N, C-alpha and C positions, 0 to 999 in steps of 0.2 A: 504494500499499499504506499502511495507516494506521501511525502511530507505535508503537502498541501491537502490531501484528502484526509490524512490523520488529524491535521489542524482543524479543518472544517468539521470533522465528525466530533472531535473533543470539544470544540466550541459550542456545539449545538446541543450536546448531551444534557447539560443542565436544563435547557429550555424544553427538551423532549420530555424529561421526567416531570417538569412542572406541568406540561400540557397533560400528560397521562394522568397525573394527580388531579388536575382540574376536571378532566372529563369524568372521572370517578365521582367527583362531588358537584358537578354542575346542576343536576336535578335538585339536590339539596339546597344549593344556594339560589336557585331560581334563575339560572343563567342559561340562555339559549345561544348556541354557538351555530353561526351560519357560515359554512365553508364554501368555496368555489362560487362565490356570489360577488359581483361588482356593483357598486353604487354608481348609477348612471347620472343622477342629478339630485340636487338638494333644493328644497324650498324653505328658506330660513324663516319666512313670514309665517307660513303654515306649520313649520316644525315637522316637515316630513322628508323622507328619503325615498327615492325611486330606484329600484334595482334593474339590472339589465334583463331580469326575467319578468318584469313588469309589476312586481310586488312593490306596494307602499308601505313604508315603515315610519310610524310616528315616534316622536321622543319628546321628553320634557327637558332632558339635559343631553348634550351631545359633546363627546370629546373627539376632537379631530387629531388623529395620529397618522395621517396619511404619508408622512415621510417626504421622501424625494425620489426623483428618477435620475438615472444616469444620463448625461448629455451625449447625444449620438453624433456621429461624424457629419451626418447629413445636414445638421444644423449649422455647419461651418462649410458648406458646399462641397463635401467630400462623399462619395458614395462608396458602398462596399461593406456596410455593417452587417448585411445578410450573409456575408461568406461564412462558410462553416468553420473556419479557423480564425475568425475575428471575434474576440471575447470582451465582455464587459463584466464588472463586478458590483452587483447592488443587492442581490439576494442569494438565497441557498441554490436556486436553480442555476444562477450564473456561476456560482462557486464550483458546482458539480461539472458544469460544462467546461470551465477552465481545467479542471482536473483531468477530465476525459481527453480534451485536446493536448494537454501537456504530456500525458502518458504516451501519445503517439508521436511525440515530437522530441523525445529524449535523444540528445546527441545533435539535434538540429539547432535552428536559429529562431529566437523570439524577439520581437521588436515591441517595446512598450512605449506607447504614445501617451506623455504626460509625465511630468516630474513631481507630482504632488504625493500625498499620502497613499492613495491607491497604487500609483505607479511604483513607489519605492517599496512598498510591501510586497507586491506582486513580483517585482524584479528579484527581490531576495528569495522568494519561494521557487521561482523558476530556475535561478542558478543553483540552488541547493539540490534541485531534481535534475542536475546535469544538462541543462539547456543553456546554450550561448545566448547572452542577453545584451541587447543594445537599447538604451533609453533615449528618446527624443523628445525635447520640449524647448519652447521658444524662450524661456527666461535665461537669465545669466548663470543661474545655479538651481540645484534641486530645492524643493520645499520653500520656494520663494516667498510664499504668504507668511511664513513663520521663521524660518532660518535666516541668520545673519550670513554674509559671504564666509566668514571665518568658520562658523559652525558647519555650513554646507560643505566647505572644503574637506573637513574631517570625514563626513559621511561619503562623500564622492570618492575620496581616497580609499576608504575602507571597502566600498563597493568594488572599485577598480581592482583592489587586491584579490577580490573574490572572482574576478573575471567579467564584471559588468562594464560595458563601454557606454560612454556618454557622448551624445551629439546635442549640442546646445545652440540656441539662437536661430532655430529654424523649425518648420512644421511640415506635417504631412501634407503632400498635394494630391497623391493618387496611389491606387493599388495596381499591380499587375495580377490579373486572375485568370487561371487556367480553365480549360474546358469542363473541369469537374466542379467549378465554382470555388476553388480554393485560392487564397492569396499566396502567390509565390515570391513576391517582391513588393517593397514599400519604397515609393518614390517621394523624396523630399523637395521642399521648395528650392533648397540650395543647389539641386541638381543631383544629389547623391541618390543611389539606388542600393537598398539593403535587402538581401535574400532573407526570406521569411518562411518559416514552417507553422508559425502561429503569431498572432498580434493580440496584444492586450491593450485596451483603450481606457484610460482614466484621465478624463478631461473636465471633470467637475459634475455638479448635480443641479437640478432645478426643483425647488419645492413643488409638491403637488397641491396647488390652490385652485385648480380650474373649477371644481364643484362650487366654490364660494366667491368667485370673482364677480363684482358688481352687487354683492350682498353683504360682505363684510369688508372692514377696513384692512387693507394691505399695506405692509411696509417692509423694506429690506428684502423684498421678494417673497416674504411670507404673511402669515395671518397676524396681524398686530393684536397683542394681548396686553392686559394690565399685570400688575404684580401677583395677581391670583391666577394667572394664565387664562383669564377671561377675555373673550373677544369683544368686538363692538356690539354684538348681540349677547345679552347677559346670559342666555341658555346654552351658549356654545363656548366650549374651552378648546385650546389647541396646545399640543405639546410636541416636544422633539424637534426635528429639522425644519418642520413647517411653521414653528412658532417664532415670532419676533417679539421678544419680551424686554421689559426694563432691566437693565444690568445695573443693579443698585450701586455696586462698587465703583462703577465708572460713570454713573449718572446718564446713561444713553441706552436707546434701544438697539438690541443686537439679535441676530439669528445665528445660532451655532449649530455646526455639523459634527456631532460626536455622540457616541453612545452614552457616555456619562451624563451629558446634559439631557438627552432623551429620558433616561431612567429617572433623573431627579426631578425633572419638570413633571413627568407623569404622576409621581407620588404627591408633589405638592398640589397638582390639579385635584386629585382625588381627596386630599385633605381639605382643600378649600370647598369643596362640594359637600363633604360630609360633615365638616366642623367649621363652618364659616366664621363663627365668632372666635374660635381659637386659633385661626390660621392667619399669619401675617403674610407680608409680601414675599415673594420668591427671591431669596438672597443666594445667588449662585456665583461661585468663582469659577471662571472658565478653565477647564482642564483638557489636556490632550497628552496622549502618550503613544509610544510604539515600542515594540520588542521585535527585532529581527536579527539574524545570526546570533552573535554573542552580545549585541548591543541592546540597551534598554534606556529610554529617555522619557522624561516627564516635563510638562510645561504648564505653568499656572499664570493666570492673569492676562496681561496685554503686552504685545511687543511694540509699544509705542514710546517715543522719547529717545533718550540716549541710552546707548548699550554699554554695559561694562562686562568684558569677559573675564573669567577667572579659571584657575586650575590649569592642569597639564594636558595640552592639546595633542602632545605626542604620546600620552598614555591613555588611561581607560576612564579617568574621571575629570571632568570639566563641566562648566556651565556659563551662564550669563545672567545678568540683571538688567532690566529696563527701568530707567528712571524718567518720569515725566512730571514736570511742575514741581520739582523738589521732593518727590515721593516715589518709593518703589512701587511699581505697577506690574511688573512681570518678572518670572524666574524660570529658568531652564536649567536642567541637570541631566547629564549623561553618567551612567555608571554609579548611581548612588545606592545607599541603603534604604530600608524602609523608614528609619528615623530621619535620614536626610531629606527623602522626598516629603515626608510630613513637615519638615522643618521649613522647606521652601514654600510649600503651600501655606503654612501658617504666617510666615513673614509677609507673603504677598497679600493675604487677606487683610493684615493689619495695616498695610500701606504706611510703614514708617518714613519719617522725613530723612532725606539723604542730603547732607551739606557738603560732603567731600567725596567725589567719585574715585579719586586715587586711593583713599583710605578704604572705600568699599571694595575696590579691586584687590587691595593688599589683604583684607580680611577673607575675601572670597566666600566659600561656603560656610566658613565660621561665623560670618555675620548672620546668616539665616538661622543657624543653630542657636546662636546667642539670643536672637529675637525671640525664637520659639520657646526656649527655656525660660526666659524672663517673663513671658506671657503666662506660662503655666504657674510660675511662682508668685507673681504679683500683678495680675492683669489690670487693676484700676489705674495706678498713677503713671504718669510719664516718667520715662527714664532717659537721662541725658548722659551720654558718654563723652565728657569733656575733652579726653585725650584724643579721641579718634575723629571727632567732628561729625559724628553720626548721631542723630536723635531718634530715639525709639518712642514713639507716642502711644498713647492709650488705643487700644483695639477699636477701630471704627466699626468693623463688622464681625463680631464674634461668630463662631460656630455654634449652631444650635442643634443638639443630638435629639433625634426622635426614635423612640424605642420601636424596635421591629415588631413586637407583638401588638402595639397599638395600631401600627400601620397595616399589618395583616387583617386585624379586626375591622379596620375602617374599609379596606378593599372589599372584604367579604360583605360587610353590611351594605355598601354601595351597590355591589353586584346583585345582592338579594332585593334591594329596594328598586333597582332599575329593571330587573327581570320581571318583577311582579306588575310593573307599570307599562311594560312595552306593548303596544297595542298594534295590531295589523287590520288593515282593510281587506 
């Protein structure tokens, strides 16, 4: 079994177990599970949904968790997405398809279009499975939306040492497709021609908002919600990739594309529905991570403002801080321990004032560890480090723990309440 197949299998096993457990109890909870059914349209004013099968479903409360779809090459004027060896990665079916194509391409050539999150992780899986990989993207370096040039250089060098080739500053222009409908070569705008046994495309996503366009307020490409994840229509909530919500820590509307945000926004929406008087505004710290090869990085906050790199970029542990308007707003760490990752998360959530960037660089990871420990020992007062020129302020956005048992009970109660009230025409 290939590494990618094993990874996909292990990743979905917890969810499969949850689904099996759910199916056993759905009658008790009053939940009706409708599979293989697509919602064709929504009528927000009448609070109804119309399925492709012609069935009308009414609701009192609706949670929109439609996620996003992968952008296709055709949207950029390039045809060929239907070729049997051109793959995207958005759902389990896509993952299985990549695994199948990959198994028939061992020893061959794969071209990965896109240098972002999907492109980097797929490239790693492909090269591990003994496929020659070339990555193609228009930006100056990989993960351009997050990585600095210095951080990107480290990962590009590491990938190169594993056999991955990078072609930057150009884009796909066309495919050469044989009589069997398979791509045999990738043509780039700079005139290059790359032989290909398979192609993986990761060029971004688009939130699935079409059901509610013209009915709900949209912003940042998603459904605009308030701090309770409630849309412009009070009976409709949105969570995950499709929700544009107020990011309290930075005082602006953001739409985030990551599993952590999806999970936590869903929990908060359920809490806001079940216990509106006890649920405050969604207070989320942006979090992204990746684990490939022997690498493991985590990022918290925002990559805005001035960047301060620290650590040994020739070794295994290094990181960066972002400072904006005199405060720490973002933290990145590669090769950290559990305590160290928790420390950079805590430090970023506190947004301590930074007066001396050189001193911050000198302290490096030690700064986040000190802030985190100080917060645990004495959270209320401000702490001033006169010698270093770094000011540690009172926590602006403390973490609030929610007991799992209470959450589970809330979800079950909501499911029971909703199931008993769902009506069909």
